[in-house]
C-alpha positions in Angstrom: -38.0 -49.5 26.0 -41.7 -50.1 26.5 -43.1 -49.7 29.9 -46.1 -52.0 29.6 -46.9 -55.6 28.8 -45.0 -58.6 30.1 -41.7 -56.8 30.4 -40.1 -56.3 33.8 -40.6 -52.5 33.6 -44.2 -53.1 32.7 -44.7 -55.4 35.7 -42.9 -52.9 37.9 -45.2 -50.1 36.8 -48.3 -52.2 37.3 -47.2 -53.1 40.8 -46.3 -49.4 41.6 -49.7 -48.3 40.5 -51.3 -50.7 43.0 -49.3 -49.2 45.8 -46.3 -51.5 46.2 -43.1 -49.8 47.3 -40.0 -49.6 45.1 -38.1 -51.9 47.4 -40.9 -54.5 47.3 -41.1 -54.3 43.5 -37.3 -54.5 43.2 -37.1 -57.6 45.5 -39.9 -59.3 43.6 -38.3 -58.7 40.2 -34.7 -59.2 41.2 -33.5 -55.7 40.3 -32.0 -52.8 42.3 -34.5 -50.3 43.8 -32.8 -47.6 41.7 -33.8 -49.4 38.6 -37.5 -49.3 39.7 -37.2 -45.6 40.4 -35.8 -45.0 36.9 -38.7 -47.0 35.3 -41.2 -45.0 37.4 -39.5 -41.7 36.5 -39.6 -42.6 32.8 -43.3 -43.4 33.0 -44.0 -40.0 34.8 -41.9 -38.2 32.1 -43.8 -39.9 29.4 -47.2 -39.0 30.9 -46.4 -35.3 31.4 -47.9 -32.9 29.0 -47.9 -29.1 28.8 -45.8 -26.6 30.6 -44.3 -27.2 34.0 -45.5 -25.4 37.0 -48.6 -23.3 37.6 -49.6 -21.3 34.6 -53.3 -20.5 35.5 -52.5 -17.2 37.2 -52.7 -14.2 34.8 -49.9 -11.7 35.2 -52.3 -8.9 35.4 -53.8 -10.4 38.6 -50.3 -10.3 40.2 -49.8 -6.7 39.1 -53.2 -5.7 40.4 -52.6 -7.4 43.8 -49.2 -5.6 44.0 -50.1 -2.1 42.7 -53.8 -1.7 43.5 -54.1 -3.7 46.7 -50.6 -3.1 47.9 -49.9 -6.7 48.9 -46.3 -7.9 49.5 -44.8 -10.5 47.1 -45.2 -13.1 49.9 -48.9 -12.2 50.4 -49.5 -12.4 46.7 -47.7 -15.8 46.5 -50.0 -17.1 49.2 -53.1 -15.7 47.6 -52.4 -17.2 44.1 -50.7 -20.3 45.4 -47.4 -19.8 43.7 -43.8 -19.4 45.0 -42.7 -15.9 46.0 -39.9 -16.1 43.4 -42.4 -17.0 40.7 -44.6 -14.1 41.6 -41.6 -11.7 41.5 -40.5 -13.1 38.2 -43.9 -12.6 36.6 -44.3 -9.1 38.1 -41.0 -8.0 36.7 -41.9 -9.4 33.2 -45.1 -7.4 33.3 -43.5 -4.2 34.6 -40.0 -4.2 33.1 -40.5 -6.5 30.1 -38.6 -9.8 29.5 -34.9 -9.2 29.9 -32.3 -11.6 28.4 -29.3 -9.5 29.3 -28.5 -11.1 32.6 
């Protein structure tokens, strides 16, 4: 289903981009607000490219912060603006290798 042009999804997306709320758009188009959310979600999914999440932090930076500077995983997470669990995961990959036997 196209999300542009004179279709209702297209009009909904155009209104959403101008700042209208989902409820306002739904009332204007005579659809349920969940329908508008679905259309907006599809548009967002279509616009995404590349991997999810933050990938700009080199693993060696995490290892250096942990082993050389002695920072905790929480401190590293704050320094590189990642989640603590993401830091731990990358640290373990670097130091233990990628394990698939879980």
